[in-house]
C-alpha positions as CSV (number, residue, x, y, z in Angstrom):
1,X,0.1,0.3,0.0
2,X,2.7,2.6,1.0
3,X,4.5,1.5,-2.3
4,X,1.4,2.2,-4.4
5,X,1.4,6.0,-2.5
6,X,5.0,6.3,-3.5
7,X,4.4,5.5,-6.9
8,X,1.4,7.7,-7.4
9,X,3.5,10.7,-5.6
10,X,6.9,10.2,-8.3
11,X,4.3,9.8,-11.1
12,X,2.6,13.0,-10.0
13,X,5.9,14.7,-9.8
14,X,6.8,13.8,-12.8
15,X,3.8,14.6,-14.6
16,X,4.3,17.9,-12.9
17,X,7.4,18.5,-14.0
18,X,6.7,17.5,-17.6
19,X,4.0,19.7,-17.7
20,X,6.4,22.7,-16.2
21,X,8.9,21.8,-19.3
22,X,6.0,21.5,-21.6
23,X,4.8,25.0,-20.4
24,X,8.5,26.4,-20.6
25,X,8.9,25.1,-23.9
26,X,5.6,26.4,-25.5
27,X,6.4,29.9,-23.5
28,X,10.0,29.6,-25.4
29,X,8.7,29.0,-28.4
30,X,5.9,31.1,-28.5
31,X,8.6,33.9,-27.4
32,X,11.0,32.8,-30.4
33,X,7.7,33.1,-33.0
34,X,6.8,36.6,-31.5
35,X,10.3,37.6,-31.8
36,X,10.4,36.2,-35.4
37,X,7.0,38.0,-36.3
38,X,8.4,41.0,-35.2
39,X,11.5,40.8,-37.1
40,X,9.4,40.1,-40.2
41,X,6.9,42.9,-39.4
42,X,10.2,45.0,-39.0
43,X,11.5,44.0,-42.6
44,X,8.4,44.2,-44.0
45,X,7.8,48.0,-42.6
46,X,11.4,48.7,-43.8
47,X,10.4,47.5,-47.3
48,X,7.2,49.3,-47.2
49,X,9.2,52.4,-46.5
50,X,11.9,52.0,-48.9
51,X,9.4,52.3,-51.7
52,X,7.3,54.8,-50.2
53,X,10.6,57.1,-49.8
54,X,11.4,56.1,-53.8
55,X,7.5,56.7,-54.7
56,X,7.8,59.9,-53.2
57,X,11.0,61.2,-54.8
58,X,9.4,60.6,-58.1
59,X,6.5,62.3,-57.3
60,X,8.3,65.3,-56.2
61,X,10.6,65.4,-58.9
62,X,7.5,64.8,-61.3
63,X,5.6,67.6,-59.5
64,X,8.5,69.8,-59.4
65,X,9.6,69.6,-63.2
66,X,6.0,70.3,-64.5
67,X,5.9,73.5,-62.4
68,X,9.0,74.6,-64.2
69,X,7.9,73.6,-67.3
70,X,4.5,75.6,-66.8
71,X,6.5,78.5,-65.2
72,X,8.7,78.7,-68.3
73,X,6.0,78.1,-70.8
74,X,3.8,81.3,-70.0
75,X,7.1,83.4,-69.9
76,X,7.4,82.4,-73.5
77,X,4.0,82.8,-74.8
78,X,4.0,86.0,-72.9
79,X,7.5,87.0,-74.6
80,X,6.3,86.1,-78.0
81,X,2.4,87.4,-77.7
82,X,3.5,91.5,-77.6
83,X,5.9,90.8,-80.8
84,X,3.1,89.0,-82.6
85,X,0.7,92.0,-81.7
86,X,3.2,94.4,-82.3
87,X,3.7,92.9,-85.8
88,X,-0.2,92.6,-86.3
89,X,-0.6,96.0,-85.2
90,X,2.1,97.5,-87.8
91,X,0.4,95.4,-90.4
92,X,-2.6,96.9,-89.6
93,X,-1.4,100.5,-89.4
94,X,0.2,99.8,-92.8
95,X,-2.6,98.7,-94.6
96,X,-4.7,101.5,-92.9
97,X,-2.3,103.8,-94.4
98,X,-2.3,102.4,-97.6
99,X,-5.8,102.4,-97.7
100,X,-6.2,106.0,-96.8
101,X,-3.6,107.0,-99.4
102,X,-5.7,105.3,-101.6
103,X,-8.9,106.9,-100.8
104,X,-7.6,110.4,-100.4
105,X,-6.8,111.2,-103.9
106,X,-10.4,110.3,-104.7
107,X,-11.5,112.3,-102.1
108,X,-9.6,115.5,-103.3
109,X,-10.6,115.0,-107.1
110,X,-13.7,116.6,-106.0
111,X,-11.7,120.2,-104.8
112,X,-8.5,119.5,-106.3
113,X,-7.5,118.8,-110.0
114,X,-5.2,116.1,-110.9
115,X,-2.0,118.0,-111.9
116,X,-2.3,121.6,-111.2
117,X,-3.2,121.5,-107.6
118,X,-5.4,124.3,-107.6
119,X,-8.3,125.4,-105.0
120,X,-11.6,125.6,-107.5
121,X,-11.5,129.5,-106.3
122,X,-8.0,130.3,-107.6
123,X,-8.9,128.6,-110.7
124,X,-12.0,130.8,-111.3
125,X,-10.2,133.6,-111.0
126,X,-7.2,132.7,-113.1
127,X,-10.1,132.3,-115.9
128,X,-11.3,135.8,-115.1
129,X,-7.6,137.4,-115.2
130,X,-7.1,135.3,-118.6
131,X,-10.1,137.0,-120.4
132,X,-9.4,140.8,-118.9
133,X,-5.9,140.3,-120.0
134,X,-6.5,138.6,-123.3
135,X,-4.3,135.8,-122.5
136,X,-5.6,133.2,-124.8
137,X,-3.2,130.4,-124.3
138,X,-4.1,130.3,-120.6
139,X,-7.8,130.7,-120.9
140,X,-8.1,127.6,-123.4
141,X,-6.4,125.3,-121.1
142,X,-9.3,126.2,-118.5
143,X,-12.4,125.9,-121.3
144,X,-14.5,122.6,-121.3
145,X,-15.1,120.9,-124.4
146,X,-18.4,122.4,-124.5
147,X,-17.1,126.3,-124.9
148,X,-15.3,127.7,-128.1
149,X,-13.2,130.4,-128.1
150,X,-13.3,133.0,-131.0
151,X,-10.0,135.1,-130.5
152,X,-10.9,137.7,-133.0
153,X,-14.2,138.7,-131.9
154,X,-13.0,137.9,-128.6
155,X,-16.3,135.8,-127.4
156,X,-17.0,132.3,-126.2
157,X,-19.7,130.1,-127.5
158,X,-21.4,127.7,-124.7
159,X,-23.1,124.9,-125.7
160,X,-24.5,121.9,-123.5
161,X,-26.3,123.8,-120.9
162,X,-29.5,124.7,-120.0
163,X,-29.6,128.1,-122.0
164,X,-26.8,128.2,-124.6
165,X,-25.3,131.3,-125.5
166,X,-22.5,133.6,-126.6
167,X,-20.4,135.7,-124.2
168,X,-18.0,138.5,-124.4
169,X,-14.9,138.2,-122.6
170,X,-14.4,139.9,-119.4
171,X,-12.6,143.0,-119.6
172,X,-11.7,146.5,-117.5
173,X,-11.6,144.6,-114.4
174,X,-9.3,145.9,-111.5
175,X,-7.9,143.7,-108.6
176,X,-9.4,146.2,-106.2
177,X,-12.8,145.9,-107.4
178,X,-13.3,142.0,-107.5
179,X,-14.2,139.8,-104.7
180,X,-15.3,136.1,-104.1
181,X,-19.2,136.0,-103.1
182,X,-19.8,132.1,-102.9
183,X,-18.6,128.4,-103.9
184,X,-21.7,126.4,-104.3
185,X,-21.5,122.4,-104.5
186,X,-23.9,121.3,-107.5
187,X,-23.1,117.5,-107.9
188,X,-20.1,117.2,-109.6
189,X,-19.8,120.7,-110.5
190,X,-18.9,123.9,-108.4
191,X,-20.3,127.1,-109.0
192,X,-18.4,130.2,-108.1
193,X,-19.9,133.7,-107.7
194,X,-17.6,136.8,-108.0
195,X,-19.2,140.7,-107.8
196,X,-17.3,143.4,-109.1
197,X,-17.9,147.0,-108.4
198,X,-16.7,149.8,-110.1
199,X,-16.5,152.5,-108.1
200,X,-15.9,155.2,-110.8
201,X,-18.1,154.6,-112.9
202,X,-20.9,153.2,-110.1
203,X,-21.7,150.1,-111.7
204,X,-21.4,146.5,-110.4
205,X,-22.5,143.0,-111.5
206,X,-21.9,139.4,-110.6
207,X,-19.9,136.6,-112.4
208,X,-21.2,132.7,-111.8
209,X,-18.3,130.6,-113.1
210,X,-19.6,126.7,-113.6
211,X,-16.6,124.5,-112.8
212,X,-15.9,120.8,-113.1
213,X,-12.5,118.9,-112.3
214,X,-11.0,117.7,-115.6
215,X,-7.5,115.7,-116.2
216,X,-5.0,118.4,-116.1
217,X,-6.8,121.3,-114.4
218,X,-10.6,122.5,-113.8
219,X,-12.8,123.1,-116.6
220,X,-15.0,125.9,-116.9
221,X,-18.5,124.3,-118.3
222,X,-20.5,127.8,-118.1
223,X,-20.3,131.5,-117.6
224,X,-23.0,134.0,-116.6
225,X,-22.9,137.5,-116.3
226,X,-25.5,139.4,-114.4
227,X,-25.4,143.3,-114.8
């Protein structure tokens, strides 16, 4: 009986020792596995960190490079743009100047002849003085095709007007006795009016000349003297 009890106690001690060793072994294995997992985790984290840093650097580089390119491009465009605008403006100005130069002669043709560049009032006075001084060569240059000069009779035969007639050449006019009264536009024609006053004879009359621009000078189409 005592042997049986002793045997049970020994078995109990052995079982207890075995269980303690197993527990220690399990604890040790658990710690080793924890350490292994920790190392693996740290290695994994290190690996994750390394690509992340590499991935961050390219992004930063990429983000920086486009900024520099985008910064340069607007500057280039802004530098080029004024040049293009200036070129277009200069081109436009030249075109407008050419257009104005083409239009100006057309506008001036109504008031100024093509060659002599005289005002209509000046041309009309020249016609009066050419008659007064019997300067036939100058007078012929101002006569329209509808007027014929008769040098022998000192007359003008005026046709192709509302009232065709013959007019004597003007004479005896002094510079201090004549003055310009008006210039009236009538379609393509200009009517220039003068008044002549002779204070010695106490006589006055008006001269109305109908003028039109010709190829080389103003041309007289009609002359009416109202005494």
